Backbone as XML, in Angstrom:
<?xml version="1.0"?>
<chain id="A" units="angstrom">
  <residue number="1" name="MET">
    <atom name="N" x="-183.162" y="-165.081" z="-5.496"/>
    <atom name="CA" x="-181.911" y="-164.935" z="-4.774"/>
    <atom name="C" x="-180.785" y="-165.531" z="-5.609"/>
  </residue>
  <residue number="2" name="ALA">
    <atom name="N" x="-179.600" y="-165.132" z="-5.312"/>
    <atom name="CA" x="-178.435" y="-165.571" z="-6.090"/>
    <atom name="C" x="-178.092" y="-167.019" z="-5.797"/>
  </residue>
  <residue number="3" name="ASP">
    <atom name="N" x="-177.587" y="-167.675" z="-6.802"/>
    <atom name="CA" x="-177.060" y="-169.017" z="-6.621"/>
    <atom name="C" x="-175.659" y="-168.849" z="-6.042"/>
  </residue>
  <residue number="4" name="VAL">
    <atom name="N" x="-175.457" y="-169.313" z="-4.814"/>
    <atom name="CA" x="-174.198" y="-169.083" z="-4.098"/>
    <atom name="C" x="-173.009" y="-169.637" z="-4.873"/>
  </residue>
  <residue number="5" name="ASP">
    <atom name="N" x="-173.203" y="-170.711" z="-5.634"/>
    <atom name="CA" x="-172.104" y="-171.295" z="-6.381"/>
    <atom name="C" x="-171.579" y="-170.364" z="-7.467"/>
  </residue>
  <residue number="6" name="LYS">
    <atom name="N" x="-172.394" y="-169.412" z="-7.902"/>
    <atom name="CA" x="-171.989" y="-168.540" z="-8.998"/>
    <atom name="C" x="-171.242" y="-167.303" z="-8.519"/>
  </residue>
  <residue number="7" name="ILE">
    <atom name="N" x="-171.387" y="-166.910" z="-7.282"/>
    <atom name="CA" x="-170.708" y="-165.723" z="-6.760"/>
    <atom name="C" x="-169.465" y="-166.189" z="-6.015"/>
  </residue>
  <residue number="8" name="VAL">
    <atom name="N" x="-168.306" y="-165.974" z="-6.640"/>
    <atom name="CA" x="-167.061" y="-166.461" z="-6.051"/>
    <atom name="C" x="-166.080" y="-165.341" z="-5.713"/>
  </residue>
  <residue number="9" name="ASP">
    <atom name="N" x="-166.379" y="-164.113" z="-6.146"/>
    <atom name="CA" x="-165.489" y="-163.007" z="-5.796"/>
    <atom name="C" x="-166.293" y="-161.716" z="-5.687"/>
  </residue>
  <residue number="10" name="LEU">
    <atom name="N" x="-165.631" y="-160.674" z="-5.241"/>
    <atom name="CA" x="-166.311" y="-159.398" z="-5.018"/>
    <atom name="C" x="-166.845" y="-158.774" z="-6.301"/>
  </residue>
  <residue number="11" name="ASP">
    <atom name="N" x="-166.141" y="-158.977" z="-7.414"/>
    <atom name="CA" x="-166.625" y="-158.429" z="-8.688"/>
    <atom name="C" x="-167.957" y="-159.047" z="-9.081"/>
  </residue>
  <residue number="12" name="GLN">
    <atom name="N" x="-168.079" y="-160.352" z="-8.901"/>
    <atom name="CA" x="-169.335" y="-161.013" z="-9.227"/>
    <atom name="C" x="-170.451" y="-160.580" z="-8.279"/>
  </residue>
  <residue number="13" name="LEU">
    <atom name="N" x="-170.123" y="-160.393" z="-7.014"/>
    <atom name="CA" x="-171.113" y="-159.912" z="-6.058"/>
    <atom name="C" x="-171.578" y="-158.513" z="-6.436"/>
  </residue>
  <residue number="14" name="GLU">
    <atom name="N" x="-170.640" y="-157.645" z="-6.778"/>
    <atom name="CA" x="-170.994" y="-156.285" z="-7.173"/>
    <atom name="C" x="-171.887" y="-156.284" z="-8.415"/>
  </residue>
  <residue number="15" name="THR">
    <atom name="N" x="-171.545" y="-157.120" z="-9.382"/>
    <atom name="CA" x="-172.354" y="-157.218" z="-10.598"/>
    <atom name="C" x="-173.770" y="-157.682" z="-10.264"/>
  </residue>
  <residue number="16" name="TRP">
    <atom name="N" x="-173.880" y="-158.686" z="-9.401"/>
    <atom name="CA" x="-175.192" y="-159.179" z="-9.011"/>
    <atom name="C" x="-175.990" y="-158.119" z="-8.260"/>
  </residue>
  <residue number="17" name="LEU">
    <atom name="N" x="-175.317" y="-157.412" z="-7.338"/>
    <atom name="CA" x="-176.010" y="-156.384" z="-6.560"/>
    <atom name="C" x="-176.537" y="-155.254" z="-7.442"/>
  </residue>
  <residue number="18" name="GLN">
    <atom name="N" x="-175.842" y="-154.950" z="-8.526"/>
    <atom name="CA" x="-176.293" y="-153.891" z="-9.427"/>
    <atom name="C" x="-177.590" y="-154.262" z="-10.129"/>
  </residue>
  <residue number="19" name="THR">
    <atom name="N" x="-177.918" y="-155.544" z="-10.182"/>
    <atom name="CA" x="-179.168" y="-155.972" z="-10.803"/>
    <atom name="C" x="-180.309" y="-156.046" z="-9.790"/>
  </residue>
  <residue number="20" name="GLN">
    <atom name="N" x="-179.988" y="-155.836" z="-8.518"/>
    <atom name="CA" x="-180.993" y="-155.958" z="-7.455"/>
    <atom name="C" x="-181.507" y="-154.587" z="-7.027"/>
  </residue>
  <residue number="21" name="ASP">
    <atom name="N" x="-182.617" y="-154.613" z="-6.317"/>
    <atom name="CA" x="-183.168" y="-153.405" z="-5.723"/>
    <atom name="C" x="-182.183" y="-152.867" z="-4.673"/>
  </residue>
  <residue number="22" name="LEU">
    <atom name="N" x="-182.150" y="-151.559" z="-4.504"/>
    <atom name="CA" x="-181.229" y="-150.931" z="-3.550"/>
    <atom name="C" x="-181.422" y="-151.475" z="-2.139"/>
  </residue>
  <residue number="23" name="ARG">
    <atom name="N" x="-182.635" y="-151.843" z="-1.802"/>
    <atom name="CA" x="-182.901" y="-152.369" z="-0.456"/>
    <atom name="C" x="-182.140" y="-153.661" z="-0.182"/>
  </residue>
  <residue number="24" name="ILE">
    <atom name="N" x="-181.910" y="-154.465" z="-1.210"/>
    <atom name="CA" x="-181.159" y="-155.717" z="-1.034"/>
    <atom name="C" x="-179.718" y="-155.401" z="-0.625"/>
  </residue>
  <residue number="25" name="SER">
    <atom name="N" x="-179.084" y="-154.453" z="-1.326"/>
    <atom name="CA" x="-177.714" y="-154.062" z="-0.984"/>
    <atom name="C" x="-177.638" y="-153.527" z="0.434"/>
  </residue>
  <residue number="26" name="ARG">
    <atom name="N" x="-178.608" y="-152.714" z="0.795"/>
    <atom name="CA" x="-178.620" y="-152.147" z="2.143"/>
    <atom name="C" x="-178.839" y="-153.211" z="3.202"/>
  </residue>
  <residue number="27" name="ALA">
    <atom name="N" x="-179.695" y="-154.173" z="2.919"/>
    <atom name="CA" x="-179.938" y="-155.252" z="3.883"/>
    <atom name="C" x="-178.686" y="-156.103" z="4.067"/>
  </residue>
  <residue number="28" name="ILE">
    <atom name="N" x="-177.978" y="-156.377" z="2.986"/>
    <atom name="CA" x="-176.730" y="-157.148" z="3.083"/>
    <atom name="C" x="-175.692" y="-156.368" z="3.888"/>
  </residue>
  <residue number="29" name="ALA">
    <atom name="N" x="-175.607" y="-155.064" z="3.662"/>
    <atom name="CA" x="-174.667" y="-154.231" z="4.429"/>
    <atom name="C" x="-175.023" y="-154.239" z="5.912"/>
  </residue>
  <residue number="30" name="ALA">
    <atom name="N" x="-176.299" y="-154.163" z="6.218"/>
    <atom name="CA" x="-176.727" y="-154.176" z="7.623"/>
    <atom name="C" x="-176.379" y="-155.507" z="8.283"/>
  </residue>
  <residue number="31" name="ARG">
    <atom name="N" x="-176.626" y="-156.605" z="7.594"/>
    <atom name="CA" x="-176.314" y="-157.922" z="8.160"/>
    <atom name="C" x="-174.809" y="-158.109" z="8.348"/>
  </residue>
  <residue number="32" name="ALA">
    <atom name="N" x="-174.022" y="-157.632" z="7.389"/>
    <atom name="CA" x="-172.563" y="-157.743" z="7.515"/>
    <atom name="C" x="-172.076" y="-156.934" z="8.714"/>
  </residue>
  <residue number="33" name="SER">
    <atom name="N" x="-172.637" y="-155.760" z="8.886"/>
    <atom name="CA" x="-172.258" y="-154.917" z="10.016"/>
    <atom name="C" x="-172.628" y="-155.583" z="11.339"/>
  </residue>
  <residue number="34" name="LEU">
    <atom name="N" x="-173.816" y="-156.155" z="11.403"/>
    <atom name="CA" x="-174.232" y="-156.846" z="12.627"/>
    <atom name="C" x="-173.321" y="-158.030" z="12.941"/>
  </residue>
  <residue number="35" name="ARG">
    <atom name="N" x="-172.864" y="-158.724" z="11.918"/>
    <atom name="CA" x="-171.996" y="-159.885" z="12.128"/>
    <atom name="C" x="-170.616" y="-159.496" z="12.656"/>
  </residue>
  <residue number="36" name="SER">
    <atom name="N" x="-170.218" y="-158.244" z="12.474"/>
    <atom name="CA" x="-168.915" y="-157.816" z="12.960"/>
    <atom name="C" x="-168.931" y="-157.469" z="14.451"/>
  </residue>
  <residue number="37" name="LEU">
    <atom name="N" x="-170.097" y="-157.240" z="15.016"/>
    <atom name="CA" x="-170.170" y="-156.783" z="16.404"/>
    <atom name="C" x="-169.567" y="-157.753" z="17.421"/>
  </residue>
  <residue number="38" name="PRO">
    <atom name="N" x="-169.781" y="-159.061" z="17.335"/>
    <atom name="CA" x="-169.145" y="-159.938" z="18.328"/>
    <atom name="C" x="-167.618" y="-159.823" z="18.350"/>
  </residue>
  <residue number="39" name="THR">
    <atom name="N" x="-167.009" y="-159.681" z="17.185"/>
    <atom name="CA" x="-165.557" y="-159.529" z="17.134"/>
    <atom name="C" x="-165.135" y="-158.201" z="17.745"/>
  </residue>
  <residue number="40" name="LEU">
    <atom name="N" x="-165.867" y="-157.142" z="17.432"/>
    <atom name="CA" x="-165.547" y="-155.833" z="18.009"/>
    <atom name="C" x="-165.703" y="-155.850" z="19.520"/>
  </residue>
  <residue number="41" name="MET">
    <atom name="N" x="-166.711" y="-156.547" z="20.006"/>
    <atom name="CA" x="-166.918" y="-156.618" z="21.455"/>
    <atom name="C" x="-165.789" y="-157.413" z="22.131"/>
  </residue>
  <residue number="42" name="ALA">
    <atom name="N" x="-165.263" y="-158.397" z="21.428"/>
    <atom name="CA" x="-164.188" y="-159.215" z="21.987"/>
    <atom name="C" x="-162.887" y="-158.431" z="22.142"/>
  </residue>
  <residue number="43" name="VAL">
    <atom name="N" x="-162.680" y="-157.405" z="21.324"/>
    <atom name="CA" x="-161.435" y="-156.633" z="21.384"/>
    <atom name="C" x="-161.641" y="-155.262" z="22.032"/>
  </residue>
  <residue number="44" name="SER">
    <atom name="N" x="-162.796" y="-155.039" z="22.631"/>
    <atom name="CA" x="-163.096" y="-153.713" z="23.168"/>
    <atom name="C" x="-162.154" y="-153.289" z="24.288"/>
  </residue>
  <residue number="45" name="ASP">
    <atom name="N" x="-161.501" y="-154.232" z="24.949"/>
    <atom name="CA" x="-160.583" y="-153.878" z="26.034"/>
    <atom name="C" x="-159.108" y="-153.971" z="25.616"/>
  </residue>
  <residue number="46" name="GLN">
    <atom name="N" x="-158.839" y="-154.017" z="24.324"/>
    <atom name="CA" x="-157.478" y="-154.129" z="23.812"/>
    <atom name="C" x="-157.073" y="-152.857" z="23.070"/>
  </residue>
  <residue number="47" name="ILE">
    <atom name="N" x="-155.770" y="-152.779" z="22.780"/>
    <atom name="CA" x="-155.232" y="-151.705" z="21.958"/>
    <atom name="C" x="-154.776" y="-152.336" z="20.641"/>
  </residue>
  <residue number="48" name="ILE">
    <atom name="N" x="-155.299" y="-151.842" z="19.525"/>
    <atom name="CA" x="-154.976" y="-152.400" z="18.214"/>
    <atom name="C" x="-154.405" y="-151.282" z="17.353"/>
  </residue>
  <residue number="49" name="ASN">
    <atom name="N" x="-153.144" y="-151.407" z="16.973"/>
    <atom name="CA" x="-152.467" y="-150.376" z="16.166"/>
    <atom name="C" x="-152.671" y="-148.983" z="16.756"/>
  </residue>
  <residue number="50" name="LYS">
    <atom name="N" x="-152.438" y="-148.868" z="18.053"/>
    <atom name="CA" x="-152.543" y="-147.610" z="18.798"/>
    <atom name="C" x="-153.967" y="-147.064" z="18.870"/>
  </residue>
  <residue number="51" name="THR">
    <atom name="N" x="-154.954" y="-147.875" z="18.558"/>
    <atom name="CA" x="-156.348" y="-147.465" z="18.657"/>
    <atom name="C" x="-157.011" y="-148.311" z="19.735"/>
  </residue>
  <residue number="52" name="ALA">
    <atom name="N" x="-157.686" y="-147.638" z="20.655"/>
    <atom name="CA" x="-158.373" y="-148.367" z="21.721"/>
    <atom name="C" x="-159.506" y="-149.190" z="21.128"/>
  </residue>
  <residue number="53" name="GLY">
    <atom name="N" x="-159.643" y="-150.409" z="21.613"/>
    <atom name="CA" x="-160.716" y="-151.275" z="21.145"/>
    <atom name="C" x="-162.089" y="-150.676" z="21.371"/>
  </residue>
  <residue number="54" name="ALA">
    <atom name="N" x="-162.226" y="-149.902" z="22.455"/>
    <atom name="CA" x="-163.511" y="-149.265" z="22.737"/>
    <atom name="C" x="-163.882" y="-148.271" z="21.625"/>
  </residue>
  <residue number="55" name="GLU">
    <atom name="N" x="-162.888" y="-147.590" z="21.068"/>
    <atom name="CA" x="-163.149" y="-146.670" z="19.956"/>
    <atom name="C" x="-163.597" y="-147.437" z="18.715"/>
  </residue>
  <residue number="56" name="LEU">
    <atom name="N" x="-162.964" y="-148.594" z="18.470"/>
    <atom name="CA" x="-163.376" y="-149.427" z="17.339"/>
    <atom name="C" x="-164.799" y="-149.941" z="17.534"/>
  </residue>
  <residue number="57" name="LEU">
    <atom name="N" x="-165.123" y="-150.329" z="18.762"/>
    <atom name="CA" x="-166.463" y="-150.805" z="19.057"/>
    <atom name="C" x="-167.486" y="-149.702" z="18.823"/>
  </residue>
  <residue number="58" name="LEU">
    <atom name="N" x="-167.192" y="-148.505" z="19.276"/>
    <atom name="CA" x="-168.111" y="-147.381" z="19.083"/>
    <atom name="C" x="-168.304" y="-147.077" z="17.597"/>
  </residue>
  <residue number="59" name="ALA">
    <atom name="N" x="-167.221" y="-147.094" z="16.841"/>
    <atom name="CA" x="-167.323" y="-146.865" z="15.395"/>
    <atom name="C" x="-168.149" y="-147.970" z="14.733"/>
  </residue>
  <residue number="60" name="GLY">
    <atom name="N" x="-167.954" y="-149.204" z="15.177"/>
    <atom name="CA" x="-168.731" y="-150.315" z="14.643"/>
    <atom name="C" x="-170.209" y="-150.209" z="14.975"/>
  </residue>
  <residue number="61" name="LEU">
    <atom name="N" x="-170.507" y="-149.763" z="16.194"/>
    <atom name="CA" x="-171.906" y="-149.571" z="16.580"/>
    <atom name="C" x="-172.558" y="-148.468" z="15.747"/>
  </residue>
  <residue number="62" name="ARG">
    <atom name="N" x="-171.811" y="-147.402" z="15.495"/>
    <atom name="CA" x="-172.340" y="-146.327" z="14.641"/>
    <atom name="C" x="-172.617" y="-146.834" z="13.232"/>
  </residue>
  <residue number="63" name="ALA">
    <atom name="N" x="-171.667" y="-147.585" z="12.687"/>
    <atom name="CA" x="-171.845" y="-148.129" z="11.337"/>
    <atom name="C" x="-173.040" y="-149.074" z="11.282"/>
  </residue>
  <residue number="64" name="THR">
    <atom name="N" x="-173.218" y="-149.867" z="12.335"/>
    <atom name="CA" x="-174.355" y="-150.785" z="12.387"/>
    <atom name="C" x="-175.668" y="-150.025" z="12.450"/>
  </residue>
  <residue number="65" name="LEU">
    <atom name="N" x="-175.714" y="-148.984" z="13.253"/>
    <atom name="CA" x="-176.924" y="-148.158" z="13.345"/>
    <atom name="C" x="-177.259" y="-147.539" z="11.995"/>
  </residue>
  <residue number="66" name="ILE">
    <atom name="N" x="-176.259" y="-146.973" z="11.346"/>
    <atom name="CA" x="-176.493" y="-146.303" z="10.062"/>
    <atom name="C" x="-176.890" y="-147.311" z="8.987"/>
  </residue>
  <residue number="67" name="SER">
    <atom name="N" x="-176.200" y="-148.436" z="8.905"/>
    <atom name="CA" x="-176.541" y="-149.413" z="7.864"/>
    <atom name="C" x="-177.900" y="-150.051" z="8.126"/>
  </residue>
  <residue number="68" name="GLY">
    <atom name="N" x="-178.219" y="-150.286" z="9.383"/>
    <atom name="CA" x="-179.533" y="-150.840" z="9.711"/>
    <atom name="C" x="-180.648" y="-149.874" z="9.373"/>
  </residue>
  <residue number="69" name="ALA">
    <atom name="N" x="-180.451" y="-148.616" z="9.696"/>
    <atom name="CA" x="-181.468" y="-147.614" z="9.384"/>
    <atom name="C" x="-181.573" y="-147.398" z="7.880"/>
  </residue>
  <residue number="70" name="ALA">
    <atom name="N" x="-180.458" y="-147.453" z="7.186"/>
    <atom name="CA" x="-180.475" y="-147.255" z="5.730"/>
    <atom name="C" x="-181.264" y="-148.349" z="5.031"/>
  </residue>
  <residue number="71" name="SER">
    <atom name="N" x="-181.301" y="-149.537" z="5.631"/>
    <atom name="CA" x="-182.027" y="-150.632" z="4.988"/>
    <atom name="C" x="-183.531" y="-150.494" z="5.154"/>
  </residue>
  <residue number="72" name="THR">
    <atom name="N" x="-183.970" y="-149.601" z="6.036"/>
    <atom name="CA" x="-185.406" y="-149.459" z="6.274"/>
    <atom name="C" x="-185.948" y="-148.057" z="6.084"/>
  </residue>
  <residue number="73" name="CYS">
    <atom name="N" x="-185.081" y="-147.048" z="6.072"/>
    <atom name="CA" x="-185.543" y="-145.658" z="6.001"/>
    <atom name="C" x="-185.354" y="-145.078" z="4.604"/>
  </residue>
  <residue number="74" name="PRO">
    <atom name="N" x="-186.225" y="-144.150" z="4.219"/>
    <atom name="CA" x="-185.995" y="-143.453" z="2.949"/>
    <atom name="C" x="-184.762" y="-142.554" z="3.041"/>
  </residue>
  <residue number="75" name="ALA">
    <atom name="N" x="-184.188" y="-142.233" z="1.904"/>
    <atom name="CA" x="-182.930" y="-141.473" z="1.849"/>
    <atom name="C" x="-182.956" y="-140.142" z="2.606"/>
  </residue>
  <residue number="76" name="PRO">
    <atom name="N" x="-183.999" y="-139.320" z="2.530"/>
    <atom name="CA" x="-183.953" y="-138.028" z="3.243"/>
    <atom name="C" x="-183.776" y="-138.171" z="4.750"/>
  </residue>
  <residue number="77" name="ASP">
    <atom name="N" x="-184.269" y="-139.258" z="5.327"/>
    <atom name="CA" x="-184.128" y="-139.455" z="6.766"/>
    <atom name="C" x="-182.706" y="-139.823" z="7.176"/>
  </residue>
  <residue number="78" name="MET">
    <atom name="N" x="-181.879" y="-140.237" z="6.232"/>
    <atom name="CA" x="-180.538" y="-140.700" z="6.558"/>
    <atom name="C" x="-179.662" y="-139.594" z="7.131"/>
  </residue>
  <residue number="79" name="LYS">
    <atom name="N" x="-179.860" y="-138.347" z="6.715"/>
    <atom name="CA" x="-179.050" y="-137.250" z="7.279"/>
    <atom name="C" x="-179.286" y="-137.135" z="8.784"/>
  </residue>
  <residue number="80" name="ARG">
    <atom name="N" x="-180.538" y="-137.238" z="9.193"/>
    <atom name="CA" x="-180.866" y="-137.159" z="10.632"/>
    <atom name="C" x="-180.286" y="-138.355" z="11.365"/>
  </residue>
  <residue number="81" name="ILE">
    <atom name="N" x="-180.388" y="-139.538" z="10.783"/>
    <atom name="CA" x="-179.900" y="-140.744" z="11.438"/>
    <atom name="C" x="-178.380" y="-140.697" z="11.574"/>
  </residue>
  <residue number="82" name="GLU">
    <atom name="N" x="-177.702" y="-140.248" z="10.532"/>
    <atom name="CA" x="-176.251" y="-140.139" z="10.599"/>
    <atom name="C" x="-175.822" y="-139.121" z="11.652"/>
  </residue>
  <residue number="83" name="ALA">
    <atom name="N" x="-176.535" y="-138.000" z="11.738"/>
    <atom name="CA" x="-176.227" y="-136.993" z="12.745"/>
    <atom name="C" x="-176.456" y="-137.548" z="14.150"/>
  </residue>
  <residue number="84" name="ALA">
    <atom name="N" x="-177.514" y="-138.326" z="14.333"/>
    <atom name="CA" x="-177.800" y="-138.914" z="15.636"/>
    <atom name="C" x="-176.721" y="-139.928" z="16.025"/>
  </residue>
  <residue number="85" name="ALA">
    <atom name="N" x="-176.223" y="-140.681" z="15.052"/>
    <atom name="CA" x="-175.190" y="-141.670" z="15.338"/>
    <atom name="C" x="-173.886" y="-141.018" z="15.757"/>
  </residue>
  <residue number="86" name="ARG">
    <atom name="N" x="-173.627" y="-139.841" z="15.239"/>
    <atom name="CA" x="-172.396" y="-139.132" z="15.606"/>
    <atom name="C" x="-172.525" y="-138.541" z="16.998"/>
  </residue>
</chain>
């Protein structure tokens, strides 16, 4: 695993991720998406820049479903998963 002290910006993270297996990048994306859900749920009843919070929550849930499935499913299955999320 990466030494956290060495990754200080997005460029360094991207460089490190390029040396890792694709599953690591997908797992990090899934975890980041899951971490955004509490914030999305908190604003689900608000209007943000003329966008209903419920729409943002739904988009976030779709992104979480897709990123979570991408971290565990082979690539050919992703078309079906993306279609199901829509």
